[in-house]
The first five atom37 places (N, CA, C, CB, O) and aatype in JSON, in Angstrom:
{
  "aatype": [12, 1, 19, 10, 10, 4, 10, 10, 10, 10, 14, 7, 10, 0, 0, 0, 6, 9, 18, 1, 17, 16, 3, 0, 2, 7, 5, 19, 8, 13, 7, 5, 1, 14, 0, 19, 14, 7, 0, 6, 5, 19, 6, 19, 16, 14, 5, 19, 19, 6, 1, 3, 0, 0, 16, 1, 6, 1, 6, 0, 1, 16, 6, 1, 13, 18, 3, 0, 1, 1, 3, 6, 5, 0, 5, 0, 0, 0, 0, 15, 0, 6, 1, 5, 0, 11, 1, 0, 5, 6, 4, 1, 6, 10, 1, 7, 11, 10, 0, 1, 12, 14, 6, 7, 1, 1, 18, 13, 1, 10, 6, 0, 2, 7, 6, 1, 15, 18, 18, 15, 3, 6, 5, 10, 3, 0, 0, 1, 1, 5, 10, 1, 3, 1, 19, 15, 6, 1, 4, 16],
  "atom_mask": [
    [1, 1, 1, 1, 1],
    [1, 1, 1, 1, 1],
    [1, 1, 1, 1, 1],
    [1, 1, 1, 1, 1],
    [1, 1, 1, 1, 1],
    [1, 1, 1, 1, 1],
    [1, 1, 1, 1, 1],
    [1, 1, 1, 1, 1],
    [1, 1, 1, 1, 1],
    [1, 1, 1, 1, 1],
    [1, 1, 1, 1, 1],
    [1, 1, 1, 0, 1],
    [1, 1, 1, 1, 1],
    [1, 1, 1, 1, 1],
    [1, 1, 1, 1, 1],
    [1, 1, 1, 1, 1],
    [1, 1, 1, 1, 1],
    [1, 1, 1, 1, 1],
    [1, 1, 1, 1, 1],
    [1, 1, 1, 1, 1],
    [1, 1, 1, 1, 1],
    [1, 1, 1, 1, 1],
    [1, 1, 1, 1, 1],
    [1, 1, 1, 1, 1],
    [1, 1, 1, 1, 1],
    [1, 1, 1, 0, 1],
    [1, 1, 1, 1, 1],
    [1, 1, 1, 1, 1],
    [1, 1, 1, 1, 1],
    [1, 1, 1, 1, 1],
    [1, 1, 1, 0, 1],
    [1, 1, 1, 1, 1],
    [1, 1, 1, 1, 1],
    [1, 1, 1, 1, 1],
    [1, 1, 1, 1, 1],
    [1, 1, 1, 1, 1],
    [1, 1, 1, 1, 1],
    [1, 1, 1, 0, 1],
    [1, 1, 1, 1, 1],
    [1, 1, 1, 1, 1],
    [1, 1, 1, 1, 1],
    [1, 1, 1, 1, 1],
    [1, 1, 1, 1, 1],
    [1, 1, 1, 1, 1],
    [1, 1, 1, 1, 1],
    [1, 1, 1, 1, 1],
    [1, 1, 1, 1, 1],
    [1, 1, 1, 1, 1],
    [1, 1, 1, 1, 1],
    [1, 1, 1, 1, 1],
    [1, 1, 1, 1, 1],
    [1, 1, 1, 1, 1],
    [1, 1, 1, 1, 1],
    [1, 1, 1, 1, 1],
    [1, 1, 1, 1, 1],
    [1, 1, 1, 1, 1],
    [1, 1, 1, 1, 1],
    [1, 1, 1, 1, 1],
    [1, 1, 1, 1, 1],
    [1, 1, 1, 1, 1],
    [1, 1, 1, 1, 1],
    [1, 1, 1, 1, 1],
    [1, 1, 1, 1, 1],
    [1, 1, 1, 1, 1],
    [1, 1, 1, 1, 1],
    [1, 1, 1, 1, 1],
    [1, 1, 1, 1, 1],
    [1, 1, 1, 1, 1],
    [1, 1, 1, 1, 1],
    [1, 1, 1, 1, 1],
    [1, 1, 1, 1, 1],
    [1, 1, 1, 1, 1],
    [1, 1, 1, 1, 1],
    [1, 1, 1, 1, 1],
    [1, 1, 1, 1, 1],
    [1, 1, 1, 1, 1],
    [1, 1, 1, 1, 1],
    [1, 1, 1, 1, 1],
    [1, 1, 1, 1, 1],
    [1, 1, 1, 1, 1],
    [1, 1, 1, 1, 1],
    [1, 1, 1, 1, 1],
    [1, 1, 1, 1, 1],
    [1, 1, 1, 1, 1],
    [1, 1, 1, 1, 1],
    [1, 1, 1, 1, 1],
    [1, 1, 1, 1, 1],
    [1, 1, 1, 1, 1],
    [1, 1, 1, 1, 1],
    [1, 1, 1, 1, 1],
    [1, 1, 1, 1, 1],
    [1, 1, 1, 1, 1],
    [1, 1, 1, 1, 1],
    [1, 1, 1, 1, 1],
    [1, 1, 1, 1, 1],
    [1, 1, 1, 0, 1],
    [1, 1, 1, 1, 1],
    [1, 1, 1, 1, 1],
    [1, 1, 1, 1, 1],
    [1, 1, 1, 1, 1],
    [1, 1, 1, 1, 1],
    [1, 1, 1, 1, 1],
    [1, 1, 1, 1, 1],
    [1, 1, 1, 0, 1],
    [1, 1, 1, 1, 1],
    [1, 1, 1, 1, 1],
    [1, 1, 1, 1, 1],
    [1, 1, 1, 1, 1],
    [1, 1, 1, 1, 1],
    [1, 1, 1, 1, 1],
    [1, 1, 1, 1, 1],
    [1, 1, 1, 1, 1],
    [1, 1, 1, 1, 1],
    [1, 1, 1, 0, 1],
    [1, 1, 1, 1, 1],
    [1, 1, 1, 1, 1],
    [1, 1, 1, 1, 1],
    [1, 1, 1, 1, 1],
    [1, 1, 1, 1, 1],
    [1, 1, 1, 1, 1],
    [1, 1, 1, 1, 1],
    [1, 1, 1, 1, 1],
    [1, 1, 1, 1, 1],
    [1, 1, 1, 1, 1],
    [1, 1, 1, 1, 1],
    [1, 1, 1, 1, 1],
    [1, 1, 1, 1, 1],
    [1, 1, 1, 1, 1],
    [1, 1, 1, 1, 1],
    [1, 1, 1, 1, 1],
    [1, 1, 1, 1, 1],
    [1, 1, 1, 1, 1],
    [1, 1, 1, 1, 1],
    [1, 1, 1, 1, 1],
    [1, 1, 1, 1, 1],
    [1, 1, 1, 1, 1],
    [1, 1, 1, 1, 1],
    [1, 1, 1, 1, 1],
    [1, 1, 1, 1, 1],
    [1, 1, 1, 1, 1]
  ],
  "atom_positions": [
    [[0.83, -1.18, 0.0], [0.0, 0.0, 0.0], [0.88, 1.25, 0.0], [-0.95, 0.0, 1.21], [0.66, 2.16, -0.79]],
    [[1.86, 1.29, 0.88], [2.76, 2.45, 0.94], [3.56, 2.57, -0.35], [3.71, 2.34, 2.14], [3.79, 3.67, -0.86]],
    [[3.98, 1.43, -0.87], [4.76, 1.45, -2.1], [3.92, 2.04, -3.23], [5.26, 0.03, -2.48], [4.42, 2.84, -4.02]],
    [[2.66, 1.64, -3.3], [1.77, 2.16, -4.33], [1.6, 3.66, -4.18], [0.41, 1.46, -4.25], [1.63, 4.39, -5.18]],
    [[1.41, 4.13, -2.96], [1.26, 5.56, -2.71], [2.52, 6.31, -3.13], [0.97, 5.82, -1.22], [2.42, 7.37, -3.76]],
    [[3.67, 5.78, -2.8], [4.93, 6.43, -3.2], [5.06, 6.48, -4.72], [6.14, 5.68, -2.6], [5.49, 7.49, -5.28]],
    [[4.68, 5.4, -5.38], [4.77, 5.37, -6.84], [3.83, 6.39, -7.48], [4.45, 3.98, -7.36], [4.15, 6.98, -8.51]],
    [[2.65, 6.58, -6.86], [1.71, 7.56, -7.39], [2.21, 8.99, -7.18], [0.36, 7.38, -6.74], [1.96, 9.86, -8.02]],
    [[2.89, 9.23, -6.08], [3.37, 10.58, -5.78], [4.7, 10.9, -6.46], [3.53, 10.74, -4.28], [5.06, 12.07, -6.6]],
    [[5.42, 9.88, -6.88], [6.74, 10.06, -7.45], [6.77, 11.0, -8.65], [7.29, 8.73, -7.86], [7.62, 11.89, -8.69]],
    [[5.86, 10.86, -9.64], [5.91, 11.78, -10.77], [5.66, 13.23, -10.34], [4.88, 11.37, -11.82], [6.25, 14.15, -10.91]],
    [[4.81, 13.44, -9.37], [4.55, 14.8, -8.9], [5.77, 15.39, -8.22], [0.0, 0.0, 0.0], [6.05, 16.58, -8.36]],
    [[6.49, 14.56, -7.49], [7.71, 15.05, -6.84], [8.79, 15.34, -7.87], [8.21, 14.03, -5.82], [9.53, 16.31, -7.73]],
    [[8.87, 14.53, -8.87], [9.9, 14.73, -9.89], [9.61, 15.98, -10.7], [9.98, 13.51, -10.82], [10.53, 16.63, -11.19]],
    [[8.35, 16.33, -10.85], [7.99, 17.49, -11.65], [8.02, 18.77, -10.83], [6.61, 17.29, -12.25], [7.9, 19.86, -11.4]],
    [[8.18, 18.69, -9.53], [8.19, 19.89, -8.69], [9.45, 20.7, -8.98], [8.12, 19.51, -7.19], [10.53, 20.15, -9.2]],
    [[9.28, 22.01, -8.98], [10.43, 22.89, -9.21], [10.98, 23.33, -7.87], [10.03, 24.13, -10.08], [10.24, 23.83, -7.01]],
    [[12.27, 23.15, -7.69], [12.95, 23.56, -6.47], [14.01, 24.6, -6.85], [13.59, 22.33, -5.72], [14.76, 24.42, -7.81]],
    [[14.03, 25.67, -6.08], [14.99, 26.75, -6.34], [15.96, 26.86, -5.17], [14.27, 28.09, -6.57], [15.62, 26.56, -4.02]],
    [[17.18, 27.31, -5.51], [18.22, 27.49, -4.5], [18.76, 28.91, -4.64], [19.36, 26.43, -4.66], [19.0, 29.4, -5.74]],
    [[18.95, 29.55, -3.5], [19.53, 30.88, -3.51], [20.29, 31.12, -2.21], [18.43, 31.96, -3.71], [20.09, 30.42, -1.22]],
    [[21.14, 32.09, -2.25], [21.94, 32.46, -1.09], [21.54, 33.87, -0.67], [23.48, 32.38, -1.4], [21.49, 34.77, -1.5]],
    [[21.27, 34.05, 0.62], [20.86, 35.38, 1.1], [22.08, 36.26, 1.35], [20.01, 35.25, 2.39], [23.21, 35.85, 1.11]],
    [[21.85, 37.46, 1.83], [22.91, 38.45, 2.05], [23.91, 37.98, 3.11], [22.31, 39.8, 2.47], [25.07, 38.4, 3.1]],
    [[23.48, 37.13, 4.0], [24.38, 36.61, 5.06], [25.15, 35.38, 4.61], [23.57, 36.28, 6.3], [25.94, 34.83, 5.38]],
    [[24.93, 34.93, 3.37], [25.65, 33.77, 2.85], [24.99, 32.44, 3.17], [0.0, 0.0, 0.0], [25.57, 31.39, 2.93]],
    [[23.78, 32.49, 3.72], [23.06, 31.25, 4.06], [22.3, 30.76, 2.84], [22.07, 31.48, 5.26], [21.65, 31.55, 2.15]],
    [[22.38, 29.45, 2.56], [21.74, 28.85, 1.4], [20.31, 28.46, 1.77], [22.54, 27.61, 0.9], [20.07, 27.89, 2.83]],
    [[19.36, 28.78, 0.87], [17.95, 28.46, 1.08], [17.42, 27.68, -0.13], [17.12, 29.75, 1.31], [17.93, 27.82, -1.24]],
    [[16.39, 26.87, 0.14], [15.71, 26.13, -0.92], [14.22, 26.44, -0.8], [15.99, 24.58, -0.83], [13.71, 26.63, 0.3]],
    [[13.52, 26.48, -1.94], [12.08, 26.71, -1.9], [11.44, 26.36, -3.23], [0.0, 0.0, 0.0], [12.12, 26.12, -4.22]],
    [[10.1, 26.35, -3.24], [9.37, 26.02, -4.47], [9.22, 27.24, -5.37], [7.99, 25.45, -4.13], [8.95, 27.11, -6.56]],
    [[9.4, 28.42, -4.8], [9.36, 29.65, -5.59], [10.64, 30.43, -5.32], [8.1, 30.51, -5.23], [11.11, 30.48, -4.19]],
    [[11.19, 31.01, -6.35], [12.42, 31.78, -6.11], [12.1, 33.04, -5.28], [13.1, 32.18, -7.47], [11.21, 33.81, -5.64]],
    [[12.82, 33.23, -4.19], [12.58, 34.38, -3.32], [13.36, 35.61, -3.78], [12.95, 34.04, -1.88], [12.99, 36.74, -3.45]],
    [[14.41, 35.39, -4.52], [15.24, 36.52, -4.99], [15.52, 36.32, -6.47], [16.58, 36.63, -4.19], [15.54, 35.19, -6.96]],
    [[15.73, 37.4, -7.18], [16.12, 37.24, -8.59], [17.46, 36.52, -8.68], [16.19, 38.62, -9.3], [18.35, 36.73, -7.85]],
    [[17.58, 35.7, -9.66], [18.83, 34.97, -9.86], [18.9, 33.64, -9.13], [0.0, 0.0, 0.0], [19.93, 32.98, -9.15]],
    [[17.8, 33.23, -8.47], [17.8, 31.92, -7.82], [17.89, 30.86, -8.9], [16.53, 31.71, -6.94], [17.22, 30.94, -9.93]],
    [[18.7, 29.87, -8.66], [18.87, 28.82, -9.67], [17.94, 27.65, -9.41], [20.33, 28.34, -9.71], [17.69, 27.28, -8.26]],
    [[17.42, 27.07, -10.49], [16.54, 25.9, -10.36], [17.41, 24.66, -10.17], [15.61, 25.74, -11.61], [18.4, 24.46, -10.88]],
    [[17.03, 23.84, -9.2], [17.8, 22.64, -8.87], [17.0, 21.44, -9.35], [18.1, 22.54, -7.34], [15.8, 21.35, -9.13]],
    [[17.69, 20.52, -10.01], [17.02, 19.3, -10.45], [17.04, 18.28, -9.32], [17.7, 18.71, -11.73], [18.09, 17.94, -8.78]],
    [[15.86, 17.82, -8.97], [15.75, 16.84, -7.88], [15.4, 15.5, -8.51], [14.67, 17.27, -6.82], [14.39, 15.37, -9.22]],
    [[16.22, 14.51, -8.26], [15.93, 13.17, -8.76], [15.52, 12.3, -7.59], [17.17, 12.57, -9.52], [16.2, 12.27, -6.56]],
    [[14.42, 11.58, -7.75], [13.97, 10.73, -6.64], [14.95, 9.58, -6.42], [12.55, 10.17, -6.91], [15.57, 9.08, -7.35]],
    [[15.07, 9.2, -5.18], [15.95, 8.1, -4.84], [15.2, 6.78, -5.02], [16.47, 8.24, -3.38], [14.09, 6.61, -4.51]],
    [[15.8, 5.89, -5.74], [15.2, 4.57, -5.96], [15.78, 3.63, -4.91], [15.48, 4.05, -7.42], [17.0, 3.47, -4.79]],
    [[14.87, 3.02, -4.16], [15.31, 2.11, -3.11], [15.07, 0.68, -3.6], [14.55, 2.39, -1.77], [13.94, 0.28, -3.87]],
    [[16.13, -0.06, -3.69], [16.02, -1.46, -4.09], [15.82, -2.3, -2.83], [17.29, -1.93, -4.88], [16.5, -2.1, -1.82]],
    [[14.89, -3.22, -2.91], [14.65, -4.12, -1.79], [15.38, -5.43, -2.06], [13.12, -4.36, -1.57], [15.42, -5.91, -3.19]],
    [[15.94, -5.99, -1.03], [16.65, -7.25, -1.19], [15.65, -8.4, -1.27], [17.64, -7.48, -0.03], [14.45, -8.21, -1.07]],
    [[16.15, -9.58, -1.57], [15.28, -10.75, -1.76], [14.51, -11.1, -0.49], [16.12, -11.96, -2.21], [13.35, -11.48, -0.56]],
    [[15.15, -10.97, 0.67], [14.48, -11.29, 1.93], [13.3, -10.35, 2.17], [15.47, -11.22, 3.11], [12.24, -10.77, 2.63]],
    [[13.49, -9.08, 1.85], [12.4, -8.1, 2.03], [11.26, -8.41, 1.07], [12.92, -6.66, 1.8], [10.09, -8.37, 1.46]],
    [[11.59, -8.7, -0.18], [10.54, -9.04, -1.15], [9.77, -10.28, -0.72], [11.14, -9.25, -2.54], [8.54, -10.32, -0.85]],
    [[10.49, -11.3, -0.21], [9.83, -12.52, 0.26], [8.94, -12.24, 1.45], [10.87, -13.6, 0.61], [7.84, -12.77, 1.54]],
    [[9.39, -11.41, 2.38], [8.6, -11.05, 3.55], [7.34, -10.3, 3.13], [9.43, -10.19, 4.53], [6.26, -10.54, 3.67]],
    [[7.46, -9.4, 2.17], [6.29, -8.68, 1.66], [5.32, -9.63, 0.99], [6.72, -7.58, 0.68], [4.11, -9.5, 1.16]],
    [[5.82, -10.58, 0.22], [4.96, -11.56, -0.46], [4.25, -12.43, 0.56], [5.79, -12.43, -1.44], [3.06, -12.72, 0.41]],
    [[4.96, -12.87, 1.62], [4.35, -13.67, 2.68], [3.25, -12.89, 3.38], [5.41, -14.13, 3.7], [2.17, -13.42, 3.65]],
    [[3.53, -11.63, 3.66], [2.53, -10.79, 4.32], [1.3, -10.64, 3.44], [3.12, -9.4, 4.65], [0.17, -10.71, 3.93]],
    [[1.5, -10.43, 2.17], [0.38, -10.29, 1.23], [-0.44, -11.58, 1.16], [0.89, -9.91, -0.17], [-1.67, -11.54, 1.14]],
    [[0.25, -12.73, 1.12], [-0.47, -14.02, 1.11], [-1.27, -14.2, 2.39], [0.53, -15.18, 0.93], [-2.4, -14.7, 2.36]],
    [[-0.69, -13.81, 3.52], [-1.39, -13.92, 4.8], [-2.67, -13.08, 4.77], [-0.47, -13.47, 5.96], [-3.74, -13.57, 5.15]],
    [[-2.57, -11.83, 4.33], [-3.75, -10.97, 4.3], [-4.78, -11.45, 3.29], [-3.34, -9.54, 3.98], [-5.98, -11.33, 3.53]],
    [[-4.33, -12.0, 2.17], [-5.26, -12.57, 1.2], [-6.02, -13.75, 1.81], [-4.52, -13.02, -0.08], [-7.23, -13.87, 1.65]],
    [[-5.29, -14.62, 2.5], [-5.92, -15.78, 3.13], [-6.9, -15.33, 4.21], [-4.85, -16.72, 3.74], [-7.98, -15.89, 4.34]],
    [[-6.52, -14.31, 4.96], [-7.41, -13.79, 6.02], [-8.69, -13.22, 5.41], [-6.69, -12.7, 6.84], [-9.78, -13.45, 5.94]],
    [[-8.56, -12.48, 4.32], [-9.75, -11.93, 3.64], [-10.64, -13.05, 3.13], [-9.34, -11.0, 2.48], [-11.87, -12.97, 3.22]],
    [[-10.03, -14.11, 2.58], [-10.81, -15.26, 2.1], [-11.55, -15.94, 3.24], [-9.89, -16.27, 1.39], [-12.72, -16.3, 3.11]],
    [[-10.86, -16.11, 4.38], [-11.51, -16.72, 5.55], [-12.69, -15.88, 6.02], [-10.49, -16.9, 6.7], [-13.76, -16.42, 6.33]],
    [[-12.51, -14.57, 6.06], [-13.6, -13.7, 6.5], [-14.77, -13.76, 5.53], [-13.1, -12.26, 6.64], [-15.93, -13.76, 5.96]],
    [[-14.49, -13.81, 4.24], [-15.56, -13.9, 3.25], [-16.31, -15.23, 3.39], [-15.0, -13.75, 1.82], [-17.54, -15.26, 3.31]],
    [[-15.57, -16.32, 3.6], [-16.21, -17.62, 3.77], [-17.05, -17.65, 5.05], [-15.15, -18.74, 3.81], [-18.15, -18.21, 5.06]],
    [[-16.53, -17.05, 6.13], [-17.28, -17.01, 7.39], [-18.56, -16.19, 7.23], [-16.41, -16.43, 8.53], [-19.61, -16.55, 7.76]],
    [[-18.47, -15.09, 6.5], [-19.66, -14.26, 6.27], [-20.69, -15.01, 5.44], [-19.28, -12.95, 5.58], [-21.89, -14.94, 5.71]],
    [[-20.23, -15.74, 4.43], [-21.14, -16.51, 3.59], [-21.81, -17.63, 4.4], [-20.4, -17.1, 2.38], [-23.0, -17.88, 4.26]],
    [[-21.02, -18.31, 5.25], [-21.58, -19.38, 6.08], [-22.59, -18.82, 7.07], [-20.46, -20.12, 6.83], [-23.63, -19.43, 7.32]],
    [[-22.29, -17.67, 7.63], [-23.22, -17.03, 8.58], [-24.52, -16.65, 7.88], [-22.57, -15.79, 9.23], [-25.6, -16.86, 8.42]],
    [[-24.4, -16.09, 6.69], [-25.6, -15.72, 5.94], [-26.44, -16.95, 5.6], [-25.22, -14.97, 4.65], [-27.66, -16.91, 5.64]],
    [[-25.77, -18.04, 5.27], [-26.48, -19.29, 4.95], [-27.2, -19.83, 6.19], [-25.5, -20.35, 4.4], [-28.35, -20.26, 6.11]],
    [[-26.51, -19.8, 7.35], [-27.14, -20.25, 8.6], [-28.36, -19.39, 8.93], [-26.13, -20.22, 9.76], [-29.39, -19.91, 9.35]],
    [[-28.24, -18.09, 8.76], [-29.36, -17.19, 9.05], [-30.53, -17.47, 8.11], [-28.93, -15.73, 8.93], [-31.69, -17.44, 8.54]],
    [[-30.24, -17.74, 6.85], [-31.31, -18.03, 5.89], [-32.0, -19.34, 6.26], [-30.74, -18.1, 4.45], [-33.23, -19.44, 6.18]],
    [[-31.22, -20.36, 6.65], [-31.82, -21.63, 7.05], [-32.68, -21.47, 8.29], [-30.73, -22.68, 7.3], [-33.77, -22.03, 8.38]],
    [[-32.19, -20.68, 9.25], [-32.95, -20.46, 10.48], [-34.24, -19.7, 10.18], [-32.11, -19.7, 11.51], [-35.29, -20.01, 10.75]],
    [[-34.17, -18.71, 9.3], [-35.38, -17.97, 8.92], [-36.39, -18.89, 8.25], [-35.02, -16.79, 7.98], [-37.59, -18.79, 8.52]],
    [[-35.91, -19.79, 7.38], [-36.8, -20.76, 6.73], [-37.42, -21.69, 7.76], [-36.03, -21.57, 5.68], [-38.62, -21.97, 7.7]],
    [[-36.62, -22.16, 8.71], [-37.13, -23.04, 9.76], [-38.2, -22.31, 10.59], [-35.98, -23.53, 10.68], [-39.22, -22.9, 10.94]],
    [[-37.97, -21.04, 10.89], [-38.95, -20.26, 11.66], [-40.27, -20.11, 10.89], [-38.38, -18.88, 12.0], [-41.35, -20.23, 11.46]],
    [[-40.16, -19.84, 9.58], [-41.37, -19.73, 8.77], [-42.15, -21.04, 8.8], [-41.02, -19.36, 7.32], [-43.38, -21.03, 8.93]],
    [[-41.44, -22.17, 8.68], [-42.11, -23.47, 8.71], [-42.76, -23.75, 10.06], [-41.11, -24.58, 8.38], [-43.9, -24.21, 10.12]],
    [[-42.04, -23.46, 11.14], [-42.6, -23.69, 12.48], [-43.83, -22.82, 12.72], [-41.55, -23.41, 13.56], [-44.84, -23.28, 13.24]],
    [[-43.74, -21.55, 12.34], [-44.88, -20.65, 12.52], [-46.06, -21.07, 11.64], [-44.48, -19.2, 12.2], [-47.22, -20.94, 12.04]],
    [[-45.75, -21.57, 10.46], [-46.81, -22.07, 9.58], [-47.52, -23.27, 10.18], [0.0, 0.0, 0.0], [-48.74, -23.35, 10.15]],
    [[-46.73, -24.2, 10.74], [-47.34, -25.37, 11.4], [-48.21, -24.93, 12.58], [-46.25, -26.36, 11.88], [-49.3, -25.45, 12.79]],
    [[-47.7, -23.97, 13.34], [-48.46, -23.49, 14.5], [-49.74, -22.8, 14.06], [-47.6, -22.52, 15.35], [-50.77, -22.93, 14.72]],
    [[-49.69, -22.07, 12.96], [-50.88, -21.39, 12.46], [-51.92, -22.39, 11.93], [-50.5, -20.4, 11.35], [-53.12, -22.12, 11.96]],
    [[-51.46, -23.53, 11.46], [-52.38, -24.55, 10.95], [-53.01, -25.38, 12.07], [-51.67, -25.47, 9.98], [-53.82, -26.26, 11.81]],
    [[-52.63, -25.09, 13.31], [-53.19, -25.82, 14.46], [-54.08, -24.86, 15.26], [-52.06, -26.41, 15.37], [-53.78, -24.55, 16.41]],
    [[-55.17, -24.38, 14.65], [-56.0, -23.41, 15.36], [-56.69, -24.04, 16.57], [-57.05, -22.81, 14.42], [-56.91, -25.24, 16.64]],
    [[-57.02, -23.16, 17.52], [-57.71, -23.61, 18.74], [-59.12, -24.1, 18.39], [-57.79, -22.46, 19.79], [-59.78, -23.53, 17.52]],
    [[-59.55, -25.15, 19.05], [-60.93, -25.63, 18.91], [-61.2, -26.43, 17.66], [0.0, 0.0, 0.0], [-62.36, -26.75, 17.39]],
    [[-60.21, -26.76, 16.89], [-60.42, -27.56, 15.68], [-59.81, -28.93, 15.86], [-59.83, -26.86, 14.45], [-58.93, -29.14, 16.69]],
    [[-60.3, -29.85, 15.06], [-59.75, -31.2, 15.06], [-58.48, -31.21, 14.21], [-60.8, -32.24, 14.52], [-58.42, -30.59, 13.16]],
    [[-57.48, -31.92, 14.69], [-56.21, -31.99, 13.99], [-55.85, -33.46, 13.83], [-55.09, -31.2, 14.75], [-56.04, -34.26, 14.74]],
    [[-55.33, -33.8, 12.65], [-55.02, -35.21, 12.4], [-53.71, -35.32, 11.64], [-56.16, -35.9, 11.62], [-53.17, -34.35, 11.11]],
    [[-53.24, -36.54, 11.61], [-52.09, -36.87, 10.76], [-52.48, -38.07, 9.93], [-50.78, -37.15, 11.61], [-53.28, -38.91, 10.35]],
    [[-51.9, -38.16, 8.75], [-52.19, -39.29, 7.88], [-51.25, -40.44, 8.22], [-52.06, -38.9, 6.39], [-50.03, -40.25, 8.32]],
    [[-51.8, -41.58, 8.39], [-51.01, -42.78, 8.67], [-50.46, -43.33, 7.36], [-51.85, -43.86, 9.41], [-50.81, -42.84, 6.28]],
    [[-49.61, -44.34, 7.45], [-48.99, -44.94, 6.27], [-50.03, -45.55, 5.34], [-47.99, -46.01, 6.68], [-49.83, -45.57, 4.12]],
    [[-51.14, -46.05, 5.88], [-52.17, -46.67, 5.05], [-53.16, -45.64, 4.5], [-52.92, -47.72, 5.86], [-54.11, -46.02, 3.81]],
    [[-52.95, -44.35, 4.77], [-53.82, -43.31, 4.24], [-54.96, -42.91, 5.15], [0.0, 0.0, 0.0], [-55.71, -41.99, 4.83]],
    [[-55.11, -43.59, 6.28], [-56.2, -43.25, 7.21], [-55.79, -42.08, 8.11], [-56.58, -44.48, 8.07], [-54.61, -41.88, 8.4]],
    [[-56.79, -41.32, 8.53], [-56.56, -40.2, 9.43], [-56.52, -40.69, 10.88], [-57.65, -39.13, 9.25], [-57.35, -41.48, 11.31]],
    [[-55.54, -40.19, 11.6], [-55.44, -40.48, 13.03], [-55.57, -39.14, 13.75], [-54.07, -41.23, 13.39], [-54.66, -38.31, 13.68]],
    [[-56.7, -38.94, 14.44], [-56.96, -37.66, 15.07], [-56.23, -37.55, 16.41], [-58.47, -37.47, 15.28], [-56.11, -38.51, 17.16]],
    [[-55.74, -36.33, 16.67], [-55.07, -36.04, 17.94], [-56.13, -35.88, 19.04], [-54.19, -34.76, 17.83], [-57.21, -35.34, 18.79]],
    [[-55.81, -36.35, 20.24], [-56.69, -36.07, 21.38], [-56.42, -34.62, 21.81], [-56.43, -37.09, 22.58], [-55.45, -34.01, 21.37]],
    [[-57.27, -34.08, 22.66], [-57.07, -32.71, 23.12], [-55.72, -32.55, 23.82], [-58.2, -32.3, 24.07], [-55.05, -31.54, 23.65]],
    [[-55.33, -33.55, 24.6], [-54.05, -33.49, 25.3], [-52.88, -33.52, 24.32], [-53.93, -34.65, 26.3], [-51.92, -32.76, 24.46]],
    [[-52.99, -34.4, 23.32], [-51.93, -34.47, 22.31], [-51.83, -33.17, 21.53], [-52.18, -35.64, 21.35], [-50.73, -32.7, 21.22]],
    [[-52.97, -32.59, 21.21], [-53.0, -31.34, 20.47], [-52.39, -30.2, 21.29], [-54.43, -30.99, 20.06], [-51.6, -29.41, 20.77]],
    [[-52.75, -30.12, 22.57], [-52.16, -29.11, 23.45], [-50.66, -29.3, 23.58], [-52.82, -29.15, 24.83], [-49.9, -28.33, 23.56]],
    [[-50.22, -30.54, 23.71], [-48.79, -30.83, 23.83], [-48.06, -30.46, 22.53], [-48.57, -32.33, 24.15], [-46.96, -29.9, 22.57]],
    [[-48.67, -30.75, 21.39], [-48.06, -30.41, 20.11], [-47.95, -28.89, 19.95], [-48.87, -31.01, 18.94], [-46.93, -28.39, 19.49]],
    [[-49.0, -28.17, 20.34], [-48.97, -26.7, 20.28], [-47.87, -26.14, 21.19], [-50.34, -26.1, 20.68], [-47.1, -25.27, 20.79]],
    [[-47.82, -26.68, 22.42], [-46.79, -26.23, 23.37], [-45.4, -26.47, 22.8], [-46.94, -26.94, 24.72], [-44.52, -25.61, 22.87]],
    [[-45.21, -27.65, 22.25], [-43.92, -28.01, 21.68], [-43.55, -27.06, 20.53], [-43.93, -29.47, 21.18], [-42.41, -26.61, 20.44]],
    [[-44.51, -26.77, 19.66], [-44.23, -25.85, 18.55], [-43.94, -24.44, 19.06], [-45.42, -25.81, 17.58], [-43.02, -23.78, 18.58]],
    [[-44.73, -23.97, 20.05], [-44.49, -22.63, 20.62], [-43.09, -22.57, 21.25], [-45.57, -22.28, 21.68], [-42.38, -21.57, 21.1]],
    [[-42.72, -23.63, 21.96], [-41.38, -23.66, 22.57], [-40.29, -23.61, 21.53], [-41.22, -24.92, 23.42], [-39.31, -22.88, 21.68]],
    [[-40.45, -24.37, 20.47], [-39.45, -24.37, 19.4], [-39.39, -23.01, 18.71], [-39.75, -25.47, 18.38], [-38.3, -22.54, 18.35]],
    [[-40.56, -22.36, 18.51], [-40.57, -21.04, 17.89], [-39.86, -20.04, 18.79], [-42.01, -20.58, 17.6], [-39.05, -19.24, 18.32]],
    [[-40.16, -20.07, 20.09], [-39.51, -19.11, 20.99], [-38.01, -19.4, 21.13], [-40.18, -19.16, 22.38], [-37.22, -18.48, 21.3]],
    [[-37.62, -20.66, 21.04], [-36.22, -21.03, 21.14], [-35.45, -20.68, 19.88], [-36.08, -22.51, 21.43], [-34.34, -20.14, 19.97]],
    [[-36.0, -20.97, 18.73], [-35.28, -20.82, 17.46], [-35.49, -19.48, 16.75], [-35.7, -21.9, 16.55], [-34.68, -19.11, 15.9]],
    [[-36.55, -18.76, 17.09], [-36.92, -17.6, 16.27], [-36.89, -16.27, 17.03], [-38.29, -17.8, 15.69], [-37.62, -15.34, 16.67]],
    [[-36.08, -16.18, 18.05], [-36.03, -14.9, 18.78], [-34.92, -14.04, 18.27], [-35.86, -15.13, 20.27], [-34.73, -12.93, 18.76]]
  ]
}
């Protein structure tokens, strides 16, 4: 990141005009604008810093580490979103089942042979309680 910033600023620094002049006391000054007539323009060349192999390898390792970390975070976010979607679907299903069990109505399940097996009042109350408990546990 810093290297990129330096590379972007480098042409601007190279194009900057620097002037040098000496005042009446013999002191040398530098500035972006000439303060006195006769100030000479100084050519400034940027210093190129070469990095050794160990530094380049360390930078590459650091970049790989950050890339892996970003990938892990993206995967964790995707897994979390998937879990939330599954939980929301489960809540919709539980609430739907609870809504289909209205008070005062007969409720049944179909047996393997196709016959209806009606719930007793106690079984129906227990099933409602169980669904309400699961909704409060899973959907808060």
